[in-house]
C-alpha positions in Angstrom: 116.5 93.3 81.6 119.7 95.1 80.4 123.1 92.4 79.8 126.4 93.7 80.2 125.7 96.9 82.0 127.1 98.2 84.8 126.3 98.1 88.6 126.1 101.7 90.5 125.5 101.4 94.3 122.4 104.2 95.0 121.6 104.1 98.9 117.9 105.5 98.7 115.6 105.2 95.7 115.3 109.4 95.2 119.4 109.0 94.2 118.3 106.1 91.4 115.4 108.4 89.9 117.8 111.6 90.0 120.4 109.5 87.6 118.1 108.9 85.6 116.8 111.9 84.9 120.8 113.4 85.0 121.1 111.1 82.1 124.0 109.9 84.3 122.8 106.7 84.4 121.2 105.1 80.8 118.7 103.2 83.3 117.5 102.1 86.2 115.6 98.5 87.4 112.9 99.1 89.5 110.9 97.0 91.6 107.4 98.3 91.5 105.2 95.2 92.9 105.4 92.6 95.0 102.9 88.8 95.1 102.4 89.3 98.8 103.1 92.4 99.9 101.8 94.8 96.9 103.2 98.0 94.9 106.3 99.8 96.2 105.0 103.6 97.5 107.5 105.3 97.1 108.2 104.0 93.7 105.1 104.9 92.3 105.5 108.6 93.6 108.7 108.6 92.0 107.4 108.0 88.7 104.3 110.5 89.1 106.5 113.6 90.0 109.9 112.6 87.9 110.6 112.8 84.3 111.5 108.9 83.6 109.6 106.7 81.0 108.8 102.7 81.7 110.2 100.5 78.8 109.9 97.4 80.2 108.6 95.4 82.6 110.0 91.7 84.1 108.8 89.6 86.7 111.3 87.7 89.3 110.6 84.6 91.4 112.2 85.5 94.5 113.4 83.6 97.3 114.5 84.9 100.4 117.4 83.5 102.5 117.9 84.5 106.2 122.3 85.7 105.9 124.5 86.0 109.3 128.3 85.7 109.9 130.2 82.3 109.2 129.5 80.1 113.1 125.9 83.1 113.8 123.3 80.0 114.5 119.3 80.6 114.6 119.3 80.0 118.4 121.7 82.9 118.2 119.8 85.8 116.4 117.9 88.9 118.4 117.5 90.8 115.2 117.4 90.5 111.1 117.9 93.0 108.8 116.3 93.6 105.3 114.5 96.1 103.2 110.6 97.0 104.1 109.0 95.0 101.8 111.2 91.9 101.7 110.5 91.6 105.6 106.3 92.5 104.5 106.7 89.0 102.5 107.9 87.3 105.7 105.5 87.4 108.2 105.4 84.2 109.4 108.8 83.9 109.9 108.5 86.5 112.2 105.4 85.3 114.0 106.4 81.5 114.6 110.1 83.2 116.3 108.4 86.7 118.2 111.9 86.9 120.0 113.5 88.1 116.8 113.4 92.0 115.3 112.1 92.9 112.7 114.9 96.1 111.4 114.2 97.8 108.1 117.2 98.4 106.4 117.2 100.0 103.3 118.4 97.4 100.4 118.2 93.3 100.9 122.3 93.1 99.8 122.9 96.0 101.9 122.0 94.3 104.6 123.9 91.3 104.5 126.4 93.6 103.4 126.1 95.7 107.3 125.6 92.9 109.3 128.7 91.1 108.0 130.9 94.4 107.4 130.1 95.1 111.4 130.5 91.2 112.6 127.2 91.2 114.8 126.5 88.3 116.2 122.9 88.3 117.1 121.6 89.4 113.6 121.1 88.1 110.1 120.0 90.2 106.6 117.2 88.0 104.5 118.7 88.8 101.1 119.3 86.5 97.6 121.2 83.9 97.6 124.3 85.8 95.4 124.0 88.0 98.5 125.9 85.5 100.6 128.2 84.6 98.2 129.0 87.8 97.2 129.7 89.3 100.9 131.2 86.0 102.4 128.1 84.9 104.5 126.2 81.9 106.0 122.7 80.7 105.0 121.0 79.6 107.8 117.4 79.6 106.1 116.5 79.7 102.7 112.8 80.3 101.7 111.9 82.3 104.3 108.9 83.8 102.1 104.8 83.3 103.3 103.9 82.0 99.9 106.7 79.8 97.1 104.4 81.7 94.4 106.1 85.4 95.2 107.1 87.0 92.7 108.8 90.7 92.3 107.6 93.0 88.9 110.5 95.4 88.2 110.5 98.7 85.6 113.2 99.4 83.5 113.2 103.4 83.3 114.9 105.6 81.1 114.8 109.6 80.7 114.2 109.2 77.2 110.4 108.4 76.0 110.9 105.3 73.8 108.7 102.6 72.9 110.0 99.0 72.6 108.3 96.8 69.5 105.6 94.6 70.7 105.4 97.1 73.5 101.6 96.1 74.5 100.7 97.1 77.8 100.6 101.2 79.1 101.0 102.4 82.3 99.3 105.5 84.0 98.2 108.0 86.4 95.7 110.0 86.5 93.3 112.8 88.5 89.9 113.5 88.9 87.7 115.6 90.6 86.6 114.0 94.3 83.2 114.6 92.0 80.3 111.4 91.9 80.9 109.7 89.3 84.2 110.6 88.4 86.1 107.5 88.2 83.1 105.9 86.4 83.1 108.1 83.8 87.0 107.4 83.5 87.1 104.0 83.9 84.3 103.7 80.8 86.9 105.6 78.6 88.5 101.9 79.2 84.9 99.8 79.2 83.7 101.5 76.3 86.7 100.5 73.7 86.7 96.6 75.2 89.8 97.3 77.2 91.1 95.2 79.6 92.3 96.8 82.8 95.4 95.0 84.4 95.8 97.1 87.5 94.7 99.9 89.5 94.8 101.9 92.8 95.0 105.1 94.2 98.1 106.7 96.2 97.9 110.3 97.6 99.1 113.3 96.2 101.8 114.7 97.6 100.8 118.8 99.2 97.4 118.1 98.4 95.7 116.5 101.8 92.6 113.9 100.9 93.8 114.7 96.9 94.3 111.6 95.1 96.6 110.1 92.2 94.8 107.0 90.5 97.7 104.4 88.9 96.5 101.6 86.2 97.5 99.3 83.8 95.6 98.4 80.6 97.0 95.7 78.0 97.2 98.1 74.8 100.3 99.9 73.4 99.6 103.0 71.0 97.3 102.2 68.9 94.2 103.7 68.1 91.4 102.2 70.6 94.6 103.3 73.2 94.8 106.7 72.3 91.0 107.2 71.9 90.5 106.0 75.6 93.9 108.8 76.5 92.0 111.3 74.3 88.5 110.5 76.0 90.1 110.3 79.9 91.6 113.6 79.5 88.3 115.2 79.1 87.6 114.1 82.7 90.6 114.2 84.4 92.1 116.9 85.8 95.8 115.5 84.7 96.8 112.0 83.0 100.2 111.1 83.2 101.5 108.4 80.7 104.2 106.4 82.4 104.8 103.7 79.9 104.5 101.7 77.3 106.3 98.2 76.8 106.2 94.5 76.2 104.2 92.9 78.9 106.3 91.1 81.1 
């Protein structure tokens, strides 16, 4: 997504968004949804709360590898570290091995680095093959994901609101009053204009218990129909935020 980019390590997702907002990096690539584990909830919340804009999306086939210190065997393992979303994609692996504990870690590649740096004799990390090469680990098993059609959708986010040529997909978030028919009316803004929705889900609103933001993707770019639908939505919604307009991946 960013040929020739320089990788800047960040320990937390909030730090990634901080750097984009402050302009200390020109952009960032974040995972937003996995075909097995679903959406990355923290990143949906950050997209709503921060001043960033989605410029691209990309879908990547994910193969999970079990990586340990050279010499460590599968039978030695008692703990496996990885990002919670990655662990959630490998439920069957842990179901078949109840003596191995799934331990959440801040990052997939970071989990391998931790295992190798500490030379842990009873642990491994779940990550991509490149992590084994980068940190000198040994791959004990490959293809740990529950389903081989395992894809993760990534967003390229930037601070500037720039729309690329060929943009034909829009992501928005909106908040409605809790009254009968509110969601029906909101979705009607798109149905009346024959605009296809590719995704919709809700997330709790921070600081407002039992109130929710809806996240919606629709298959139009910045054209007359899309603008008309958003104007209609604004008439019924309490808040509408355009998160990005970009070419569909």
